[in-house]
C-alpha positions in Angstrom: 21.3 61.6 18.9 22.3 59.5 22.0 25.2 61.6 22.1 22.9 64.8 22.2 21.0 63.7 25.0 23.9 62.6 26.8 25.6 65.9 26.4 22.0 67.7 27.5 22.4 65.4 30.5 25.7 66.3 31.5 25.0 69.9 31.1 21.8 69.8 33.3 24.2 67.6 36.0 26.6 70.5 35.6 24.7 73.2 35.9 23.0 71.7 39.1 26.3 71.0 40.7 27.1 74.6 40.3 24.0 76.0 41.6 24.4 73.9 44.6 27.8 75.0 44.9 26.9 78.6 44.3 24.2 78.5 47.1 26.5 76.7 49.4 29.1 79.4 49.1 26.6 81.9 49.3 25.1 80.5 52.6 28.7 80.3 54.0 29.0 83.9 52.9 26.2 85.0 55.0 27.1 82.9 57.7 30.4 84.4 58.1 29.1 88.2 57.7 26.1 87.2 60.4 29.5 85.8 62.7 31.2 89.0 62.0 28.3 91.2 62.7 27.9 89.7 66.1 31.5 89.6 66.8 31.6 93.5 65.8 28.6 94.4 68.3 30.3 92.3 71.2 33.2 94.5 70.8 31.5 97.5 70.6 29.9 96.5 74.0 33.3 96.0 75.4 34.9 99.1 74.3 32.0 100.9 75.7 32.5 99.6 79.2 36.2 100.2 79.2 35.2 103.9 78.0 32.9 104.3 81.1 35.1 102.7 83.1 37.8 104.9 82.3 35.3 108.4 82.4 34.3 106.8 86.0 37.8 106.9 87.4 38.1 110.6 86.1 34.7 111.9 87.7 35.7 110.1 91.1 38.9 111.4 91.1 37.8 115.1 90.6 35.7 114.6 93.6 38.5 114.9 95.9 39.2 118.8 94.9 35.3 119.6 93.9 34.2 122.2 96.2 31.0 123.8 94.8 28.0 122.1 95.3 27.1 122.5 92.0 30.0 121.0 90.8 29.9 117.9 93.0 26.2 117.1 92.1 27.1 116.9 88.3 29.8 114.7 89.0 28.3 112.2 91.2 25.1 112.1 88.8 27.7 111.2 86.2 29.1 108.6 87.9 25.8 107.1 88.6 24.6 107.2 84.9 27.6 105.9 83.6 27.5 102.7 86.0 24.2 101.9 84.8 25.6 102.1 81.0 28.1 99.9 82.4 25.3 97.3 83.2 23.8 97.7 80.1 27.0 97.2 77.8 27.8 94.1 80.2 24.6 92.3 80.2 24.7 92.6 76.4 27.8 90.7 76.3 27.6 86.6 75.9 29.4 85.8 79.3 28.3 83.5 82.0 27.0 84.6 84.9 29.7 83.6 87.0 32.1 85.6 85.1 29.8 89.0 85.4 28.2 88.6 88.4 30.3 90.4 90.5 31.0 92.9 88.4 27.5 93.7 87.5 26.7 93.9 91.3 29.8 96.2 91.9 28.2 98.7 88.8 24.9 98.4 90.4 26.2 99.4 94.0 28.1 102.2 92.4 25.6 103.6 90.7 22.9 103.3 93.7 25.9 104.8 96.0 26.6 107.9 93.9 23.3 108.5 93.3 22.5 108.6 96.9 25.6 110.9 97.6 24.1 113.1 94.8 20.7 113.7 96.4 22.5 114.4 99.7 24.8 117.1 98.1 21.5 118.7 95.9 20.2 119.3 99.4 23.0 121.0 100.6 24.9 118.4 102.9 28.5 118.6 102.8 30.2 115.6 101.5 31.7 113.6 104.3 35.7 112.9 104.4 34.3 109.2 105.0 32.7 109.3 101.5 35.7 110.8 100.1 37.6 108.1 101.1 35.1 105.5 99.9 34.9 107.0 96.5 38.6 106.9 96.3 38.6 103.1 97.1 35.8 102.9 94.6 38.1 104.7 92.3 41.0 102.1 92.7 38.5 99.4 92.0 37.3 101.2 88.7 41.3 101.5 87.8 42.0 97.7 88.5 38.8 96.3 86.3 39.6 98.4 83.8 43.1 96.8 83.7 41.5 93.5 83.9 39.5 94.0 81.0 42.2 95.2 78.9 44.3 92.3 79.4 41.4 90.1 79.2 40.7 91.7 75.7 44.2 91.2 74.5 43.9 87.6 75.4 41.4 87.0 73.5 42.5 88.7 70.3 45.5 86.5 70.4 43.9 83.5 71.2 40.7 83.4 69.2 40.5 82.3 65.8 39.6 84.7 63.1 35.6 85.6 63.3 35.2 83.5 66.7 32.4 85.2 68.7 33.4 85.8 72.3 31.3 82.8 74.2 31.9 79.5 72.8 31.8 75.7 73.8 35.3 75.7 74.4 37.9 75.3 77.4 37.9 78.7 79.8 41.7 79.4 79.0 41.0 80.5 75.3 37.8 82.2 77.0 40.2 85.2 78.8 36.7 87.7 79.5 35.3 84.6 81.5 38.4 85.0 83.8 37.7 89.1 84.6 36.6 88.3 88.0 39.1 85.8 88.8 41.3 87.3 91.5 44.5 85.9 90.3 43.9 87.5 87.1 46.8 89.7 85.9 46.5 93.4 85.5 47.6 95.9 82.8 46.7 99.8 83.3 46.2 101.1 80.0 47.3 104.6 78.4 44.1 106.5 77.6 44.3 109.3 75.5 42.5 112.5 76.5 42.5 115.9 74.4 43.4 119.5 75.7 41.2 121.4 77.9 38.1 122.7 76.7 38.8 121.2 73.2 35.2 121.4 72.9 33.9 124.9 72.4 31.5 126.3 70.0 31.8 124.7 66.7 28.1 125.7 65.4 26.5 129.0 64.4 28.3 131.8 62.6 32.3 132.1 62.4 33.7 134.9 64.0 36.9 134.7 62.7 36.4 134.8 59.0 35.7 138.3 57.0 33.3 138.2 54.5 35.1 137.9 51.4 34.4 135.1 49.1 37.4 132.8 47.2 37.1 130.3 44.4 38.9 126.8 44.1 41.9 128.6 42.0 42.6 131.2 44.8 42.0 128.6 47.4 45.2 126.5 45.5 47.3 129.5 45.7 46.2 130.4 49.4 47.4 126.8 50.4 50.7 127.2 48.6 51.5 130.4 49.9 50.5 129.3 53.7 53.4 126.5 53.4 55.6 128.5 51.7 56.4 128.8 47.7 59.8 127.2 48.4 58.3 124.2 49.8 55.9 123.4 47.5 56.7 121.0 44.6 52.8 120.7 43.3 49.3 122.1 44.5 46.2 120.7 42.8 42.6 120.8 43.8 41.2 118.2 46.2 37.9 117.2 47.6 36.5 120.0 49.6 33.6 119.7 52.2 30.6 121.7 53.6 28.8 122.1 56.8 29.3 125.2 59.0 32.5 126.1 57.6 32.3 125.2 53.6 35.8 124.7 52.2 37.7 123.6 49.0 40.2 120.7 48.9 43.9 121.1 47.8 46.5 118.3 47.8 49.7 119.5 48.2 53.1 117.8 47.2 56.2 119.3 49.2 59.5 119.3 47.4 60.8 116.1 49.6 57.9 114.1 48.2 55.6 114.2 51.4 51.8 114.7 50.4 49.7 117.0 52.6 45.7 117.3 52.3 44.3 120.4 53.1 41.0 122.6 53.3 40.6 126.5 52.6 37.6 128.0 53.9 35.2 129.3 50.9 34.4 132.5 53.3 37.6 134.4 54.4 39.8 132.2 52.5 41.7 130.9 55.8 43.7 127.6 56.6 40.6 125.3 58.0 43.1 122.2 58.5 46.2 120.3 57.0 47.1 116.8 57.1 50.4 114.7 56.5 49.6 111.4 54.3 52.0 109.9 56.6 54.2 110.7 60.0 57.6 109.1 60.6 60.5 111.6 61.3 63.6 111.5 63.0 63.4 113.6 66.3 66.0 115.5 66.0 64.8 118.8 67.8 63.3 119.3 71.5 59.9 120.1 72.4 60.7 124.0 73.1 62.3 124.2 69.6 59.2 123.0 67.8 57.1 125.2 69.8 59.3 128.1 69.2 59.0 127.2 65.5 55.3 126.9 65.5 55.1 130.2 67.4 57.0 132.1 64.7 55.1 130.3 61.9 51.7 131.8 63.8 53.1 134.9 63.9 54.3 135.2 60.2 51.0 134.4 59.2 49.1 137.0 61.2 47.4 135.3 64.1 46.4 136.9 67.3 49.2 136.3 70.3 48.9 132.7 71.4 50.3 130.6 73.8 51.3 126.7 74.0 48.4 124.8 76.4 49.3 121.3 75.9 51.1 118.7 73.5 51.8 115.1 72.3 54.6 113.6 70.8 54.8 110.9 68.8 56.8 109.2 65.3 58.7 112.2 65.5 56.1 114.7 65.2 55.1 117.1 67.8 51.3 118.1 67.9 51.0 121.5 70.0 47.9 123.1 71.0 47.7 126.7 71.2 45.0 129.2 72.5 45.0 133.1 72.0 46.2 135.4 74.5 44.5 138.6 75.1 45.9 141.5 77.7 47.5 138.6 79.4 44.2 136.5 79.7 44.3 133.0 78.1 41.2 132.3 75.7 40.5 128.9 75.9 38.0 129.2 72.9 40.4 130.3 70.5 42.2 127.2 69.9 44.2 125.7 67.1 46.6 122.5 66.8 49.9 122.5 64.9 51.9 119.7 63.7 55.6 120.3 63.7 58.0 117.8 61.9 60.6 117.0 64.9 63.4 116.7 62.3 63.1 120.2 60.5 61.0 122.0 62.5 58.3 122.3 59.4 54.9 122.8 59.9 53.1 120.1 58.3 49.5 119.9 59.9 47.1 122.4 61.5 43.6 122.1 62.9 41.9 125.6 63.0 38.1 124.8 63.4 37.5 126.0 66.7 40.1 129.3 66.3 38.1 130.2 63.2 34.5 129.9 64.7 35.1 131.4 68.1 38.3 134.4 67.2 37.1 137.9 68.1 38.1 140.6 70.7 36.8 140.3 74.1 35.1 143.5 75.5 35.2 142.8 79.3 38.3 140.8 80.7 38.2 142.5 84.0 37.6 140.2 87.3 35.5 140.7 90.4 37.5 139.1 92.5 41.0 139.3 93.1 43.8 136.3 93.5 43.7 136.1 96.7 39.8 136.0 97.2 39.8 132.9 94.5 42.4 130.9 96.2 40.4 131.2 99.2 37.3 129.4 98.0 39.1 126.7 96.5 39.1 122.9 98.6 41.8 123.5 101.5 43.0 119.7 99.7 44.5 121.7 96.9 48.0 122.9 97.3 47.8 126.0 94.6 50.8 126.8 92.4 49.7 129.1 89.8 46.5 131.7 89.5 45.8 133.1 86.4 42.7 134.5 84.5 40.9 132.6 81.3 38.2 132.5 79.2 36.5 129.1 79.1 33.6 128.0 76.9 30.3 127.1 78.6 27.5 125.8 76.3 26.8 128.4 73.4 28.7 131.3 75.5 31.9 132.0 77.5 32.7 132.6 81.1 35.5 134.8 82.8 37.0 132.4 85.4 40.4 132.3 87.5 42.0 129.0 86.8 43.9 127.8 89.7 46.4 124.9 89.1 47.4 122.9 92.2 48.6 119.3 93.5 46.5 116.9 95.5 48.3 113.9 96.5 50.6 114.1 93.7 48.1 114.4 91.2 47.5 117.9 89.4 44.6 119.3 88.9 43.2 122.8 87.5 40.0 124.2 89.1 38.3 126.7 87.3 36.4 129.5 89.4 34.0 132.2 87.9 36.0 135.4 88.5 32.7 137.6 89.3 30.9 135.2 92.0 33.4 133.0 92.5 31.5 129.8 91.7 33.2 126.7 90.9 32.9 126.3 87.2 34.8 123.4 86.4 37.7 121.0 87.5 40.3 119.3 85.4 42.9 116.9 85.9 46.1 116.5 84.4 47.3 113.1 83.3 50.4 112.0 82.3 49.7 110.4 78.7 52.3 108.0 76.9 52.7 111.2 74.2 52.8 113.9 77.0 50.6 115.6 79.6 46.6 115.9 78.8 43.9 117.1 80.5 40.7 115.1 81.5 
């Protein structure tokens, strides 16, 4: 009996210890989860700050060549809103007053100054050269601050222990974000990647580039095989599809060399919506021009409209080339698609055709009312115009026929878009040298 009582006692003690251990482990897990959640929130606020800084720098640079009142008002008011957004993101970070006070003051002053200029521009006043010079100085300050934030963020990631929050009772040298305002802090200018010009055309509504024919899953598999070339495909099987504006069937394709591609075919019209390789690491033996020519041949073979390469990126031996449709020599920016070409073989392994399928149709009126000379006379005298051409650009749910004037100001290339009927400035783009290729912002 005594042994039985001892057994029960030991069992209860063991259960008590186990329960305590489980509660302790659960509390530790919850504490670790809460800590990581806090860390993630701080990281998000910091990334928002950096994105807003880059956007502000871009808008300020555009002010140097923007001529139209509406464009200048829009640029200045956007900077003002983004500077306010930076203040909100910075004040959400658990940093000391000493670390952030100067930066927050700068953002507040930038917001107030650009808002004041926007109001003056809206009332009809020209932006004075003195103000343009000051905006250029502010752009430099934004670039400097962006570099400091990038360096500090990288240092924090290297120095902080896993799961640590941004602000702790620790030495300043392991809290590098506290050093952002230090004038002796090092700088690094990060590479910011932009998409191509007018890459956000209409993506909702009724697709214009699809015929009414409906296809089933098996037909979608055969369409994908044929699109890539029967001689290249080892297997093609049904995959996960998608709904939305362009409902599609999924197809998983294995090529003869073992490369796996995931793809989708539209249920209406049976068109390739997108293709994406599961990995991309190829030996770059072909030039970008050779890859562009291979992509052009592929597009022609598959019955696409006349297309022109508008921009590109290169990484891991993969050439990513964006094409826009041509009609009567006019570049149709809403009708864009993106091709991915292996730089070792010149074979197509990727496609993004959403925008093309949503927007492609024959335009009925591509005749400008202004001549090229009349358009060139309307741009900023700061811009040294090098090329003029007609194009169609997206505008909300509609489109606009414009002259695209490409020129240089202070060794920076810009593209200014003027309405081909009225001469109104519709947009200003800035070409930037990205790490992987020239990109528009």
